[in-house]
C-alpha positions in Angstrom: 0.0 0.0 -0.1 1.9 3.3 -1.2 1.2 6.4 1.2 3.0 9.7 0.6 4.1 11.7 3.5 3.8 15.3 3.0 6.0 18.2 4.9 4.5 21.5 4.6 7.1 24.0 5.2 4.7 26.4 4.2 5.6 30.0 5.7 7.3 28.2 8.5 10.9 29.4 6.8 10.0 33.0 8.3 11.0 34.3 5.0 14.4 33.3 5.0 16.1 31.1 2.2 18.8 29.8 4.1 16.2 28.3 6.7 14.2 27.0 4.0 16.9 24.9 2.7 17.8 23.8 6.1 14.2 22.6 6.4 14.6 20.7 3.0 17.5 19.0 4.4 15.5 17.9 7.7 12.6 17.1 6.1 14.5 14.8 3.3 17.2 13.5 4.9 16.2 12.7 8.6 12.5 12.8 8.6 12.6 10.9 4.9 9.5 12.7 4.0 8.5 12.2 0.1 7.2 15.6 -0.7 8.0 19.0 0.8 5.5 21.4 -0.1 5.6 25.4 0.2 3.0 28.2 -0.3 2.7 30.8 -3.1 0.3 33.7 -2.9 0.2 36.9 -4.9 -0.6 39.1 -2.0 -2.3 42.3 -3.7 -4.4 40.1 -5.9 -5.5 38.1 -3.0 -6.6 40.6 -0.4 -8.5 43.5 -0.8 -7.1 46.8 0.1 -8.6 46.9 3.3 -7.3 43.0 4.0 -3.8 44.3 2.9 -3.8 47.5 5.1 -5.5 45.7 8.8 -3.3 45.0 11.2 -2.4 41.4 11.9 -4.9 39.5 13.9 -2.2 38.8 16.6 0.7 41.3 16.3 3.1 39.1 18.2 3.1 37.0 15.1 3.3 39.6 12.8 6.3 40.3 10.5 5.0 43.7 9.1 3.2 47.0 10.2 0.1 45.5 8.2 -1.3 41.9 7.7 -0.5 42.8 3.8 3.5 43.7 4.5 3.7 40.4 7.2 2.2 38.1 4.0 4.9 40.1 1.7 7.6 39.5 3.9 7.0 36.1 4.3 6.7 35.7 0.1 9.5 33.8 -2.0 9.3 35.1 -5.9 9.3 32.6 -8.6 13.6 32.0 -9.0 13.4 31.7 -5.1 10.6 28.8 -5.7 13.0 27.3 -8.7 15.8 27.1 -6.4 13.5 25.5 -3.4 12.4 22.8 -6.4 16.0 22.5 -7.2 17.0 21.7 -3.5 14.0 19.6 -2.6 15.2 17.4 -5.9 19.1 17.5 -4.7 17.7 15.9 -1.5 16.0 13.4 -3.0 12.3 14.7 -2.2 9.5 16.2 -4.5 8.9 19.5 -4.3 5.2 21.1 -4.5 3.6 24.1 -3.7 0.0 25.7 -2.6 -1.0 28.2 -5.1 -3.5 31.0 -3.4 -4.5 32.9 -6.6 -4.5 32.8 -10.3 -1.0 34.5 -11.0 0.8 32.3 -8.1 -0.8 29.4 -10.3 0.7 30.9 -13.5 3.8 31.5 -12.0 4.7 28.1 -10.4 2.9 26.1 -12.9 5.9 26.9 -15.2 8.2 25.3 -12.8 6.4 22.2 -13.6 5.8 20.3 -10.3 4.1 17.1 -10.4 1.6 18.2 -7.6 -0.3 21.7 -7.0 -2.5 22.2 -3.7 -5.3 24.3 -3.7 -6.0 25.2 0.0 -9.4 24.9 1.5 -9.4 28.8 1.3 -9.4 28.6 -2.4 -11.4 25.4 -3.3 -14.3 27.4 -4.6 -12.3 30.0 -6.9 -13.6 28.2 -10.4 -11.3 30.8 -12.4 -8.0 29.3 -10.4 -9.4 26.2 -10.7 -10.8 26.5 -14.6 -6.8 27.7 -15.4 -5.2 24.6 -13.6 -7.7 22.0 -15.2 -7.1 23.4 -18.8 -3.4 24.3 -18.5 -1.4 22.3 -15.9 -1.1 18.5 -16.8 -0.2 17.5 -13.1 -2.2 16.1 -10.0 -4.3 18.9 -8.4 -4.7 18.4 -4.5 -7.4 19.7 -2.8 -8.0 20.3 0.9 -11.6 20.7 2.0 -11.5 22.7 5.3 -14.3 24.9 5.8 -16.5 23.0 2.5 -19.8 21.8 2.9 -20.9 18.6 1.2 -22.9 20.2 -1.7 -19.5 22.0 -2.7 -17.4 19.1 -2.1 -19.8 17.5 -4.8 -19.5 20.8 -6.8 -15.8 20.5 -6.8 -15.7 16.7 -8.0 -18.0 17.3 -10.5 -16.2 20.4 -12.2 -12.8 18.1 -12.5 -15.0 15.1 -13.9 -16.6 17.4 -16.4 -13.0 18.7 -17.4 -11.8 15.0 -17.5 -9.3 15.7 -14.6 -11.2 13.7 -11.8 -8.2 10.8 -12.1 -5.6 13.6 -11.0 -7.3 14.9 -8.5 -6.8 14.1 -4.8 -9.0 15.0 -2.1 -8.5 15.7 1.7 -9.9 16.0 4.8 -9.4 19.0 7.0 -10.5 20.7 9.8 -9.2 24.6 9.4 -7.7 25.3 12.7 -4.4 26.1 14.0 -4.1 24.0 16.1 -7.2 21.4 15.8 -8.6 20.0 19.3 -9.1 16.2 19.0 -12.9 16.3 19.2 -12.9 18.6 16.0 -10.3 16.4 13.8 -13.3 14.5 12.6 -11.6 11.6 11.2 -14.9 10.2 9.6 -14.8 12.6 7.3 -12.4 10.3 5.5 -14.5 7.3 5.4 -17.1 10.3 3.8 -14.8 10.9 1.4 -13.9 7.1 0.7 -17.3 6.3 0.4 -18.7 9.1 -1.7 -15.7 10.0 -3.9 -13.1 7.1 -3.8 -14.1 5.6 -6.9 -14.0 9.2 -8.7 -11.0 10.4 -8.2 -7.4 9.6 -7.5 -7.1 9.4 -4.2 -7.9 10.6 -0.5 -5.8 12.3 1.6 -5.6 13.7 5.6 -4.4 17.5 5.7 -3.8 17.8 9.5 -3.6 20.5 11.9 -3.5 18.7 15.2 -0.8 17.7 18.2 1.0 14.7 17.8 0.5 11.8 15.3 -1.9 9.1 16.6 -4.9 10.4 14.6 -2.7 10.2 11.2 -2.3 6.4 12.0 -6.0 6.2 11.9 -6.5 8.2 9.1 -4.7 5.9 7.6 -6.7 3.0 8.5 -9.6 4.9 7.3 -8.8 4.8 4.0 -6.1 8.0 3.4 -2.9 7.8 1.6 -1.9 11.2 1.5 -0.7 12.7 5.0 -0.1 16.6 5.0 1.4 18.0 8.2 2.8 21.7 8.8 6.8 21.1 9.6 9.1 23.5 11.8 12.4 23.3 12.9 10.9 24.7 16.3 7.6 24.9 17.2 8.2 27.9 19.5 9.7 30.1 16.7 7.4 33.3 15.8 4.5 32.8 13.5 1.3 31.3 13.6 1.5 27.9 11.9 4.6 26.7 14.3 1.9 25.6 17.0 0.4 23.4 14.9 3.4 21.8 13.3 5.5 18.8 14.0 9.1 19.3 14.8 11.8 17.2 12.9 11.6 14.0 15.3 7.7 14.2 15.0 7.9 14.2 11.3 10.2 11.5 11.3 8.3 9.2 13.4 5.0 10.1 11.4 6.9 9.3 8.2 8.4 5.8 9.6 4.7 4.9 11.4 2.8 5.2 8.3 5.0 3.2 6.1 5.4 0.5 8.7 1.6 0.3 9.6 0.4 0.6 5.9 2.1 -2.5 5.5 -0.3 -4.2 8.0 -3.6 -3.2 6.8 -4.4 -6.2 4.6 -5.6 -10.0 5.1 -4.0 -13.0 5.7 -3.1 -14.3 2.5 -3.9 -17.7 3.4 -5.5 -19.2 6.0 -2.0 -19.8 8.4 0.6 -17.8 7.0 4.2 -19.0 6.6 5.5 -17.5 10.0 2.9 -19.1 11.7 3.6 -22.8 10.2 6.6 -23.5 12.6 4.6 -22.0 16.0 1.5 -24.3 14.7 3.3 -27.6 14.5 5.0 -26.5 17.9 2.1 -25.1 20.0 -1.4 -25.9 18.6 -3.1 -28.6 20.6 -5.7 -31.3 19.4 -5.5 -30.7 16.2 -5.0 -33.6 13.3 -2.8 -32.0 10.9 
């Protein structure tokens, strides 16, 4: 059973390419994840003038005098993303990015990553989805936080109409930072598998919770792609660090996902070869 562990660096690099490089090396070599994901925003396009000029809702986490300046500080340009992609490949991982607007999608598509992500906040931006479905040939991964069942159906039907549903991966997600256990709602994975599993490429789980136990349960429920925010230090300045895994947590998650995925099967025969010796030695009152 093939599973993919995704380290979302997002903007946890704090706007520093050297930190981003260190995070890539750590995620790839120590944590041994499969995919490393960043984010791309065109802030003047994505935000209204009022949103851009508003103060950050949590000033202690802000890197600018306004929310827009904060977002600009954390943003990498296309050439920097090109370098991030090269570093990911150098260290043996796949590069991906969440695109938040049409300009960002067009820019990152030039780099030809195999996977692009549409975050929960943008999954009803059908201008964005239309451009990606028509012009981008790779896999399209879509988070479904803050999304109703009717909206989920609309998204899947849209990609079916475009002939792209087999490139679509849907992620169960609760949009909170961090999310308490009672709001993770893992049975949403079961819902996605039952309603869309036969219509799309796959089902994933994008978690913003603490620890890694819920991810293993998500695997048992049918998720195959596992995205977690990644940081080198959860005490760093920024809103996402508290809901992120540090290196040892990400390492254990990737390891446990791969190991547990091997166990999710039925016995291939009534008595497995590993049991045969013990059966002969220990089984009582059986005519063999």
